[in-house]
DSSP file (Angstrom, degrees, kcal/mol; ACC not computed):
  #  RESIDUE AA STRUCTURE BP1 BP2  ACC     N-H-->O    O-->H-N    N-H-->O    O-->H-N    TCO  KAPPA ALPHA  PHI   PSI    X-CA   Y-CA   Z-CA
    1    1 A M              0   0    0      0, 0.0     0, 0.0     0, 0.0     0, 0.0   0.000 360.0 360.0 360.0 146.8   11.1    1.9   27.6
    2    2 A S    >   -     0   0    0      1,-0.1     3,-1.0     2,-0.0     0, 0.0  -0.264 360.0-126.4 -65.6 152.0   11.7   -0.6   30.4
    3    3 A R  T 3  S+     0   0    0      1,-0.2    -1,-0.1     3,-0.0     0, 0.0   0.626 104.1  73.5 -73.5 -12.3   15.0   -0.8   32.0
    4    4 A N  T 3  S+     0   0    0      1,-0.1     2,-0.8     2,-0.0    -1,-0.2   0.715  84.7  71.8 -73.5 -20.4   15.1   -4.5   31.3
    5    5 A Y    <   +     0   0    0     -3,-1.0     2,-0.4     2,-0.0    -1,-0.1  -0.852  62.2 170.0-105.6 108.8   15.7   -3.9   27.6
    6    6 A K        -     0   0    0     -2,-0.8     2,-0.7     0, 0.0    -3,-0.0  -0.935  27.1-143.2-118.6 140.4   19.2   -2.7   26.8
    7    7 A F        +     0   0    0     -2,-0.4    -2,-0.0     1,-0.1     7,-0.0  -0.908  20.1 175.9-103.9 115.0   20.9   -2.4   23.4
    8    8 A H        +     0   0    0     -2,-0.7    -1,-0.1     1,-0.2     0, 0.0   0.664  64.7  63.0 -96.3 -18.4   24.5   -3.4   23.7
    9    9 A N    >   -     0   0    0      1,-0.1     3,-1.6     2,-0.0    -1,-0.2  -0.884  60.5-169.9-111.1 101.6   25.6   -3.2   20.0
   10   10 A P  T 3  S+     0   0    0      0, 0.0    -1,-0.1     0, 0.0    -2,-0.0   0.700  88.3  51.6 -65.8 -17.5   25.2    0.4   18.8
   11   11 A E  T 3  S+     0   0    0      2,-0.1     2,-0.1     0, 0.0    -2,-0.0   0.481  92.1 100.8 -95.1  -3.3   25.8   -0.7   15.2
   12   12 A G  S <  S-     0   0    0     -3,-1.6     2,-0.4     1,-0.1    -5,-0.0  -0.348  73.4-119.3 -80.5 161.2   23.2   -3.5   15.3
   13   13 A A        -     0   0    0     -2,-0.1     2,-0.4     2,-0.0    -2,-0.1  -0.863  33.3-169.9-100.0 134.5   19.6   -3.4   13.9
   14   14 A Y        -     0   0    0     -2,-0.4     2,-0.5    -7,-0.0    -7,-0.0  -0.936  17.5-152.7-128.3 148.0   16.8   -3.8   16.4
   15   15 A F        -     0   0    0     -2,-0.4     2,-0.5     2,-0.0    -2,-0.0  -0.987  15.3-167.5-117.8 125.0   13.1   -4.3   16.1
   16   16 A V        -     0   0    0     -2,-0.5     2,-0.4     2,-0.0    -2,-0.0  -0.950   5.6-177.5-117.2 131.6   11.0   -3.1   19.0
   17   17 A S        -     0   0    0     -2,-0.5     2,-0.4     2,-0.0    -2,-0.0  -0.971  10.0-155.7-128.7 142.6    7.4   -4.1   19.4
   18   18 A F        -     0   0    0     -2,-0.4     2,-0.2     2,-0.0    -2,-0.0  -0.956  17.9-126.2-120.0 137.3    4.9   -3.0   22.1
   19   19 A A        -     0   0    0     -2,-0.4     2,-0.5     1,-0.0    -2,-0.0  -0.563  20.3-145.7 -79.0 143.4    1.8   -4.9   23.2
   20   20 A V    >   -     0   0    0     -2,-0.2     3,-0.7     0, 0.0     2,-0.2  -0.940  15.8-123.6-113.2 132.6   -1.5   -3.1   23.1
   21   21 A V  T 3  S+     0   0    0     -2,-0.5     0, 0.0     1,-0.2     0, 0.0  -0.491  88.1  13.1 -75.6 140.6   -4.2   -3.8   25.7
   22   22 A E  T >   +     0   0    0     -2,-0.2     3,-0.9     1,-0.1     4,-0.3   0.868  68.7 154.0  65.0  43.2   -7.6   -4.9   24.5
   23   23 A W  T X>  +     0   0    0     -3,-0.7     3,-1.6     1,-0.2     4,-0.7   0.676  54.9  85.9 -69.3 -17.4   -6.7   -5.6   20.9
   24   24 A I  H >> S+     0   0    0      1,-0.3     3,-0.8     2,-0.2     4,-0.7   0.809  78.7  64.1 -58.3 -30.3   -9.6   -8.1   20.7
   25   25 A D  H X> S+     0   0    0     -3,-0.9     4,-1.9     1,-0.2     3,-0.6   0.837  93.4  62.1 -61.4 -31.7  -12.0   -5.2   19.8
   26   26 A V  H <4 S+     0   0    0     -3,-1.6    -1,-0.2    -4,-0.3    -2,-0.2   0.846 110.6  38.9 -62.2 -32.6  -10.1   -4.7   16.6
   27   27 A F  H << S+     0   0    0     -3,-0.8    -1,-0.2    -4,-0.7    -2,-0.2   0.465 118.8  45.2 -99.2  -2.3  -11.1   -8.2   15.5
   28   28 A T  H << S+     0   0    0     -4,-0.7     2,-0.5    -3,-0.6    -2,-0.2   0.663  94.6  74.9-114.2 -21.9  -14.6   -8.3   16.7
   29   29 A K    >X  -     0   0    0     -4,-1.9     4,-2.2    -5,-0.2     3,-0.6  -0.828  69.8-143.4 -99.4 128.1  -16.2   -5.0   15.8
   30   30 A N  H 3> S+     0   0    0     -2,-0.5     4,-2.5     1,-0.2     5,-0.2   0.847  98.5  56.8 -58.2 -38.1  -17.1   -4.6   12.1
   31   31 A E  H 3> S+     0   0    0      1,-0.2     4,-1.5     2,-0.2    -1,-0.2   0.881 110.9  44.0 -64.5 -36.0  -16.2   -0.9   12.0
   32   32 A Y  H <> S+     0   0    0     -3,-0.6     4,-2.6    -7,-0.2    -1,-0.2   0.864 111.0  54.0 -74.5 -36.5  -12.7   -1.7   13.2
   33   33 A I  H  X S+     0   0    0     -4,-2.2     4,-2.7     2,-0.2     5,-0.2   0.916 107.7  51.1 -62.3 -42.4  -12.3   -4.6   10.8
   34   34 A D  H  X S+     0   0    0     -4,-2.5     4,-2.5     2,-0.2    -1,-0.2   0.914 111.2  47.5 -61.1 -43.5  -13.3   -2.4    7.9
   35   35 A I  H  X S+     0   0    0     -4,-1.5     4,-2.3     2,-0.2    -1,-0.2   0.919 112.6  49.5 -64.1 -43.1  -10.6    0.1    8.9
   36   36 A L  H  X S+     0   0    0     -4,-2.6     4,-2.3     2,-0.2    -2,-0.2   0.922 112.7  46.7 -61.9 -45.1   -8.0   -2.6    9.3
   37   37 A L  H  X S+     0   0    0     -4,-2.7     4,-2.5     1,-0.2    -2,-0.2   0.888 111.6  50.9 -66.4 -39.4   -8.8   -4.1    5.9
   38   38 A E  H  X S+     0   0    0     -4,-2.5     4,-2.3    -5,-0.2    -1,-0.2   0.899 110.7  49.8 -63.7 -39.8   -8.8   -0.7    4.2
   39   39 A S  H  X S+     0   0    0     -4,-2.3     4,-1.9     2,-0.2    -2,-0.2   0.909 112.3  46.5 -66.3 -41.9   -5.4    0.0    5.7
   40   40 A L  H  X S+     0   0    0     -4,-2.3     4,-1.1     2,-0.2    -2,-0.2   0.901 112.1  51.0 -65.8 -40.1   -3.9   -3.3    4.6
   41   41 A S  H  < S+     0   0    0     -4,-2.5     3,-0.4     1,-0.2    -2,-0.2   0.897 109.7  50.3 -63.6 -40.7   -5.4   -2.9    1.1
   42   42 A F  H  < S+     0   0    0     -4,-2.3    -1,-0.2     1,-0.2    -2,-0.2   0.879 106.5  56.0 -63.5 -38.3   -3.8    0.6    0.9
   43   43 A S  H  <        0   0    0     -4,-1.9    -1,-0.2     1,-0.3    -2,-0.2   0.739 360.0 360.0 -69.5 -22.5   -0.4   -0.8    2.0
   44   44 A Q     <        0   0    0     -4,-1.1    -1,-0.3    -3,-0.4    -2,-0.2   0.518 360.0 360.0 -67.2 360.0   -0.4   -3.3   -0.8
């Protein structure tokens, strides 16, 4: 984790998200779209 992000309240709840490089392939290739849709459907 970057040194820029510090958590000052040890009792607080935090959400951490990381950016992924080249995500556009997930939304343009049919095989990835199918996997994404199946995963979302499973999560429902």
